[in-house]
C-alpha positions as CSV (number, residue, x, y, z in Angstrom):
1,X,-15.1,-28.7,22.1
2,X,-16.5,-30.7,25.0
3,X,-14.2,-33.4,26.3
4,X,-15.2,-36.5,28.2
5,X,-13.0,-39.2,29.8
6,X,-14.4,-42.7,30.3
7,X,-12.6,-45.3,32.3
8,X,-13.6,-48.9,31.8
9,X,-12.8,-51.9,34.0
10,X,-13.4,-55.2,32.1
11,X,-12.2,-58.6,31.3
12,X,-12.3,-59.9,27.7
13,X,-13.6,-63.3,28.9
14,X,-16.6,-61.6,30.5
15,X,-19.5,-61.7,28.0
16,X,-21.4,-59.1,29.9
17,X,-18.5,-56.8,29.3
18,X,-18.8,-57.3,25.6
19,X,-22.5,-56.4,25.7
20,X,-22.0,-53.4,28.1
21,X,-19.2,-51.9,26.1
22,X,-21.1,-52.4,22.8
23,X,-24.0,-50.5,24.4
24,X,-21.6,-47.7,25.5
25,X,-20.2,-47.5,22.0
26,X,-23.7,-47.0,20.6
27,X,-24.5,-44.3,23.2
28,X,-21.2,-42.5,22.4
29,X,-22.0,-42.6,18.7
30,X,-25.3,-40.9,19.4
31,X,-23.6,-37.9,21.1
32,X,-23.3,-34.5,19.7
33,X,-20.3,-34.3,17.3
34,X,-18.8,-31.6,19.4
35,X,-17.8,-34.0,22.2
36,X,-14.3,-35.6,22.2
37,X,-14.4,-38.9,24.1
38,X,-11.3,-40.5,25.5
39,X,-11.6,-44.0,26.7
40,X,-9.1,-45.7,29.0
41,X,-9.2,-49.5,29.8
42,X,-8.1,-51.0,33.1
43,X,-7.4,-54.7,33.9
44,X,-9.8,-56.8,35.8
45,X,-9.7,-60.6,36.2
46,X,-12.8,-62.7,36.7
47,X,-10.5,-65.6,37.5
48,X,-6.9,-64.9,38.2
49,X,-6.3,-68.6,38.6
50,X,-7.9,-69.8,35.4
51,X,-6.4,-73.0,34.1
52,X,-3.5,-72.3,31.6
53,X,-4.8,-74.9,29.1
54,X,-8.3,-73.6,29.4
55,X,-11.4,-75.2,31.0
56,X,-14.7,-76.3,29.6
57,X,-17.0,-73.2,30.1
58,X,-20.1,-75.2,31.1
59,X,-18.1,-77.2,33.7
60,X,-16.5,-74.0,35.0
61,X,-19.9,-72.2,35.3
62,X,-21.6,-75.2,37.0
63,X,-18.8,-75.3,39.5
64,X,-19.0,-71.5,40.1
65,X,-22.7,-71.1,40.3
66,X,-24.0,-74.6,41.1
67,X,-26.5,-74.5,38.2
68,X,-26.7,-75.3,34.5
69,X,-25.7,-72.1,32.6
70,X,-28.3,-72.6,29.8
71,X,-30.7,-70.1,31.3
72,X,-28.0,-67.6,32.0
73,X,-26.7,-67.9,28.4
74,X,-30.2,-67.5,26.9
75,X,-30.8,-64.3,28.9
76,X,-27.4,-63.0,27.9
77,X,-28.1,-63.7,24.2
78,X,-31.5,-62.0,24.4
79,X,-30.0,-58.9,26.0
80,X,-27.2,-58.8,23.4
81,X,-29.8,-59.1,20.5
82,X,-31.7,-56.1,21.9
83,X,-28.6,-54.0,21.1
84,X,-27.9,-55.6,17.7
85,X,-25.2,-58.0,18.9
86,X,-25.6,-61.5,17.6
87,X,-24.1,-63.6,20.5
88,X,-24.0,-67.4,20.7
89,X,-22.8,-68.3,24.1
90,X,-22.5,-72.0,23.1
91,X,-20.0,-71.2,20.5
92,X,-17.1,-70.6,22.8
93,X,-16.6,-74.0,24.6
94,X,-13.6,-73.0,26.7
95,X,-12.6,-70.4,29.3
96,X,-9.0,-69.3,29.0
97,X,-6.8,-67.0,31.1
98,X,-6.9,-63.4,30.0
99,X,-3.7,-62.0,31.6
100,X,-1.7,-62.0,28.3
101,X,-4.5,-60.4,26.4
102,X,-4.8,-57.7,29.0
103,X,-1.1,-57.0,28.8
104,X,-1.6,-56.2,25.2
105,X,-4.7,-54.0,25.9
106,X,-2.7,-52.1,28.5
107,X,0.2,-51.6,26.0
108,X,-2.2,-50.4,23.3
109,X,-2.8,-47.1,25.2
110,X,0.5,-45.8,23.9
111,X,-0.6,-46.6,20.3
112,X,-4.0,-45.0,20.6
113,X,-5.7,-48.3,19.8
114,X,-6.6,-49.4,23.3
115,X,-10.4,-49.3,22.9
116,X,-10.3,-51.0,19.6
117,X,-7.9,-53.6,21.0
118,X,-10.1,-54.3,24.0
119,X,-13.2,-54.8,21.8
120,X,-11.2,-57.0,19.4
121,X,-10.2,-59.3,22.4
122,X,-13.9,-59.6,23.5
123,X,-15.1,-60.3,20.0
124,X,-12.4,-62.9,19.4
125,X,-13.4,-64.7,22.6
126,X,-17.2,-64.8,22.0
127,X,-17.9,-64.1,18.4
128,X,-15.0,-66.1,16.9
129,X,-14.5,-68.6,19.8
130,X,-10.7,-68.1,19.8
131,X,-8.2,-68.7,22.5
132,X,-7.0,-65.3,23.6
133,X,-4.2,-66.9,25.7
134,X,-2.6,-68.2,22.5
135,X,0.3,-65.9,21.5
136,X,-0.5,-66.6,17.8
137,X,-4.1,-65.4,18.2
138,X,-2.8,-62.3,20.1
139,X,-0.4,-61.7,17.2
140,X,-3.3,-61.5,14.8
141,X,-5.2,-59.1,17.0
142,X,-2.2,-57.0,17.9
143,X,-0.9,-56.5,14.4
144,X,-4.4,-55.3,13.4
145,X,-4.1,-52.7,16.2
146,X,-0.8,-51.0,15.8
147,X,1.8,-53.6,16.8
148,X,4.3,-55.7,15.0
149,X,4.4,-59.5,15.4
150,X,7.7,-59.2,17.3
151,X,6.3,-56.6,19.6
152,X,3.2,-58.7,20.4
153,X,5.2,-61.8,21.2
154,X,7.7,-59.8,23.4
155,X,4.8,-58.4,25.4
156,X,2.5,-61.3,25.9
157,X,5.2,-63.8,27.0
158,X,6.4,-61.6,29.8
159,X,5.4,-63.0,33.1
160,X,6.2,-59.7,35.0
161,X,3.6,-57.8,32.9
162,X,1.0,-60.5,33.5
163,X,1.7,-60.1,37.2
164,X,1.1,-56.4,36.8
165,X,-2.3,-57.2,35.4
166,X,-3.1,-59.4,38.3
167,X,-1.9,-56.7,40.8
168,X,-4.0,-54.1,39.0
169,X,-7.1,-56.3,39.2
170,X,-6.6,-56.7,42.9
171,X,-6.1,-53.0,43.3
172,X,-9.3,-52.3,41.4
173,X,-11.2,-54.7,43.7
174,X,-9.8,-53.0,46.8
175,X,-10.9,-49.6,45.4
176,X,-14.5,-50.8,45.1
177,X,-14.8,-52.5,41.7
178,X,-16.6,-55.7,42.7
179,X,-17.7,-56.8,39.2
180,X,-17.4,-55.9,35.5
181,X,-18.0,-54.1,33.3
182,X,-17.6,-51.1,35.5
183,X,-17.5,-47.6,34.0
184,X,-16.4,-44.2,35.4
185,X,-17.7,-41.2,33.5
186,X,-15.8,-37.9,33.7
187,X,-13.9,-39.0,36.8
188,X,-17.1,-38.6,38.6
189,X,-20.0,-41.1,38.0
190,X,-19.7,-44.9,38.3
191,X,-22.0,-47.3,36.4
192,X,-21.9,-51.0,37.0
193,X,-23.0,-53.7,34.6
194,X,-24.3,-53.9,31.0
195,X,-26.7,-51.0,31.4
196,X,-29.4,-50.3,28.8
197,X,-28.3,-47.9,26.1
198,X,-30.6,-45.2,27.3
199,X,-29.0,-45.3,30.8
200,X,-25.6,-44.7,29.2
201,X,-27.0,-41.9,27.0
202,X,-28.6,-40.1,30.0
203,X,-25.4,-40.5,32.1
204,X,-23.2,-39.2,29.3
205,X,-25.4,-36.2,28.6
206,X,-25.5,-35.4,32.4
207,X,-21.7,-35.5,32.7
208,X,-21.2,-33.4,29.6
209,X,-23.8,-30.8,30.7
210,X,-22.2,-30.5,34.2
211,X,-18.8,-30.1,32.7
212,X,-20.0,-27.2,30.6
213,X,-21.6,-25.4,33.5
């Protein structure tokens, strides 16, 4: 059986990460059944200093880019729809910190639910417009992905683990990850951004073919 490792750098408050990983999932689903894919997620923070109580998304984006985000949102929604993802960027009114959420994603590697946990965080943010810095929201996501309520609360309230996420994000940037989503296929090929599904498919097939030679 062919084996393929995929490393993903992402942030659940990054809507392009949701689109990109959704497209990757579709490309993986189209692979030959003989390929075993193992996915590992790594922390990245779009804003390590995001306001704890959350900030209005429109205000934050205007400050960051100097323009009204409407056109950006429209383009994002159109791209998502191309891949069958119904995304309403005006539904989530707030931008919240993601350190606690990423602590839980990191911990989920040991439970074999890391990829599902990461996707659940992104969907909670943009499809359900939830606050993924709220421990009670994280309890709901965590208990659906292999953790008890007590385990989730113990993890997401630890400041040392949130600091580890922040350090890992800095390290990723120092190693060349300048934006997310960022994908490393087979420890060899890097892909940046929410690439079209056919790009993911071609890259996956190339890596699998080379590994078999």
